[in-house]
KOLVEXMAR-294733 format. One line per field, with one value per residue (C-alpha): x, y, z; residue in three letters; residue number from 0. Coordinates in steps of 0.1 Angstrom, whole numbers, plus 5000, padded with zeros to 4 digits. Example, Ala and Ser with C-alpha at 12.3 -4.5 7.8 and 13.67 -1.06 7.14 Angstrom:
! KOLVEXMAR-294733
X = 5123,5137
Y = 4955,4989
Z = 5078,5071
aa = ALA,SER
i = 0,1
END
This chain:
! KOLVEXMAR-294733
X = 0290,0297,0286,0309,0338,0333,0338,0374,0393,0371,0373,0411,0412,0389,0407,0443,0457,0440,0452,0488,0487,0475,0496,0529,0528,0543,0559,0546,0553,0590,0601,0582,0596,0631,0626,0614,0642,0671,0660,0662,0693,0715,0698,0666,0636,0604,0567,0545,0508,0486,0515,0494,0514,0547,0551,0563,0571,0581,0604,0620,0628,0640,0663,0679,0687,0656,0645,0609,0579,0546,0511,0480,0446,0444,0460,0461,0481,0505,0510,0522,0546,0560,0565,0584,0604,0605,0634,0612,0585,0549,0520,0483,0466,0441,0461,0433,0444,0477,0504,0535,0553,0582,0591,0604,0626,0598,0561,0543,0506,0505,0470,0459,0449,0424,0404,0394,0365,0372,0366,0390,0416,0416,0422,0452,0474,0480,0489,0514,0528,0535,0553,0574,0608,0618,0631,0613,0593,0557,0546,0509,0483,0448,0420,0419,0388,0368,0342,0336,0336,0330,0350,0351,0375,0367,0332,0326,0324,0357,0354,0376,0375,0393,0397,0404,0439,0436,0426,0455,0478,0463,0465,0501,0510,0490,0508,0543,0550,0565,0551,0580,0561,0526,0512,0475,0469,0505,0506,0539,0523,0491,0472,0480,0477,0508,0520,0555,0562,0589,0583,0598
Y = 8698,8709,8676,8657,8680,8670,8633,8636,8628,8598,8585,8584,8570,8540,8534,8542,8509,8511,8547,8536,8508,8531,8562,8542,8534,8560,8594,8617,8647,8640,8669,8694,8679,8680,8717,8724,8705,8719,8755,8747,8752,8722,8698,8718,8715,8708,8706,8683,8692,8662,8639,8608,8575,8592,8578,8587,8623,8620,8590,8606,8638,8619,8599,8633,8644,8665,8670,8662,8669,8654,8664,8645,8643,8605,8585,8554,8572,8587,8553,8541,8571,8563,8526,8535,8565,8564,8589,8617,8638,8628,8648,8638,8672,8690,8714,8740,8764,8745,8762,8742,8772,8771,8778,8756,8761,8746,8737,8712,8708,8683,8670,8678,8715,8709,8687,8718,8740,8773,8791,8768,8772,8810,8805,8783,8812,8825,8789,8788,8821,8814,8781,8794,8809,8841,8830,8796,8778,8768,8741,8731,8719,8733,8730,8751,8773,8783,8757,8723,8688,8654,8624,8589,8567,8532,8537,8567,8604,8623,8661,8687,8724,8753,8790,8807,8814,8852,8847,8823,8849,8876,8855,8846,8882,8894,8868,8877,8852,8858,8834,8815,8790,8780,8755,8748,8712,8703,8676,8663,8658,8640,8672,8687,8724,8734,8765,8772,8804,8819,8839,8874
Z = 0322,0358,0372,0347,0356,0393,0385,0370,0402,0411,0375,0375,0410,0400,0367,0377,0365,0332,0327,0336,0310,0283,0292,0295,0257,0234,0241,0214,0236,0238,0216,0238,0270,0255,0245,0281,0297,0277,0286,0324,0345,0355,0380,0379,0403,0383,0395,0375,0380,0373,0371,0368,0373,0366,0332,0306,0315,0351,0345,0315,0334,0365,0342,0332,0367,0373,0409,0403,0425,0413,0423,0415,0432,0428,0457,0435,0408,0433,0448,0414,0413,0448,0439,0408,0420,0458,0459,0445,0462,0453,0467,0468,0463,0441,0419,0423,0451,0455,0477,0483,0498,0473,0437,0409,0378,0357,0359,0337,0333,0304,0296,0331,0333,0305,0327,0347,0340,0322,0355,0374,0346,0351,0388,0380,0368,0403,0412,0384,0393,0430,0421,0392,0400,0382,0348,0353,0326,0323,0298,0295,0270,0263,0239,0208,0216,0246,0256,0272,0258,0271,0258,0272,0292,0303,0291,0314,0305,0306,0309,0291,0292,0275,0272,0239,0227,0233,0269,0276,0262,0283,0315,0309,0304,0335,0356,0345,0317,0283,0257,0241,0219,0210,0185,0181,0171,0168,0140,0154,0189,0182,0176,0211,0216,0235,0254,0266,0286,0308,0339,0336
aa = MET,GLY,ARG,THR,ALA,ASP,THR,ILE,ILE,ASP,LEU,TYR,GLU,ARG,HIS,ALA,ASN,ALA,TRP,ASP,ARG,LEU,ARG,GLY,HIS,GLY,PHE,ILE,GLU,ARG,ALA,TRP,ILE,ASP,ARG,PHE,HIS,THR,ALA,LEU,PRO,PRO,THR,PRO,ALA,VAL,LEU,ASP,LEU,GLY,CYS,GLY,SER,GLY,GLN,PRO,ILE,GLY,GLY,TYR,LEU,ILE,GLY,ARG,GLY,VAL,ASP,LEU,THR,GLY,VAL,ASP,ALA,SER,PRO,ALA,LEU,ILE,ALA,LEU,CYS,ARG,GLU,ARG,PHE,PRO,GLU,ARG,ASN,TRP,VAL,VAL,ALA,ASP,MET,ARG,GLY,LEU,ASP,LEU,GLY,ARG,THR,PHE,ASP,GLY,LEU,ILE,GLY,TRP,ASN,SER,VAL,PHE,HIS,LEU,THR,PRO,ARG,ASP,GLN,ARG,ALA,MET,PHE,PRO,VAL,PHE,GLN,ARG,HIS,THR,ALA,LYS,GLY,GLY,LEU,LEU,LEU,PHE,THR,SER,GLY,THR,GLU,GLU,GLY,GLU,ALA,VAL,GLY,GLU,PHE,GLU,GLY,GLU,PRO,LEU,TYR,HIS,GLY,SER,LEU,ASP,ALA,ASP,GLU,TYR,ARG,THR,LEU,LEU,ASP,GLN,HIS,GLY,TYR,GLU,LEU,LEU,ALA,HIS,ILE,ALA,GLY,ASP,PRO,ASP,CYS,GLY,GLY,GLN,THR,VAL,TRP,LEU,ALA,LYS,ARG,ARG
i = 0,1,2,3,4,5,6,7,8,9,10,11,12,13,14,15,16,17,18,19,20,21,22,23,24,25,26,27,28,29,30,31,32,33,34,35,36,37,38,39,40,41,42,43,44,45,46,47,48,49,50,51,52,53,54,55,56,57,58,59,60,61,62,63,64,65,66,67,68,69,70,71,72,73,74,75,76,77,78,79,80,81,82,83,84,85,86,87,88,89,90,91,92,93,94,95,96,97,98,99,100,101,102,103,104,105,106,107,108,109,110,111,112,113,114,115,116,117,118,119,120,121,122,123,124,125,126,127,128,129,130,131,132,133,134,135,136,137,138,139,140,141,142,143,144,145,146,147,148,149,150,151,152,153,154,155,156,157,158,159,160,161,162,163,164,165,166,167,168,169,170,171,172,173,174,175,176,177,178,179,180,181,182,183,184,185,186,187,188,189,190,191,192,193,194,195,196,197,198,199
END
C-alpha cells in the first residue's frame, strides 16, 4: 500500500488531461460547496488543497467572488489552473507540511486528503490549523472507516486512505475545530463522506 500511495502525484501528473476531462463533467458536490460558501464572509480568501485542474470547484468559487489560492503537487494540473484563471494564485506544492505563511477564511480538501496515508492524514491537521483563520471553515472528504484501498484510474492503481470517524472528530477538536456537519456516504453527493467544521 505504501508504494501505491507514493505514486499518486506522478499518476495525476501523467494523466492530467484525462483527469481534467473527467472531472469537468458534473458538479454533484455543489450543495456542500454552496453551504461552505454561504457561511464565509464577503469576498473571502479560500485555500483549495489538492485543487486539481481548478474545475469545477475552483471556477465556481471564483465566479462568486472568492479570492482563491489553489495548491496541487502536479505541475501539469496547476498549469491548467493558471491557463483558465491567471488572476488567481496557483501553487505547485505537496500539501503535506505546507506552510504558506498566512491564514484563510476557508479551506477545502475535497477528494484530495483521502489520497494520503492514514499517518499523513493525521499530520494534515496542524496544516489545516495554521492556514485557517479564527472562525474560518474547513471542508473535506474522507473514507467511512480506517484503512486503505486501491482503486483504478487510467488502468493504473489509485490509492485511498482513511481514518475512522471518531479519530477525525478527535483530531478536529484537538486542533480547535467545532464540527458543524458530517454525513457518511451522502446519497445526494455520490456517496461521499463529508466533514464541515469551523475553527473556534
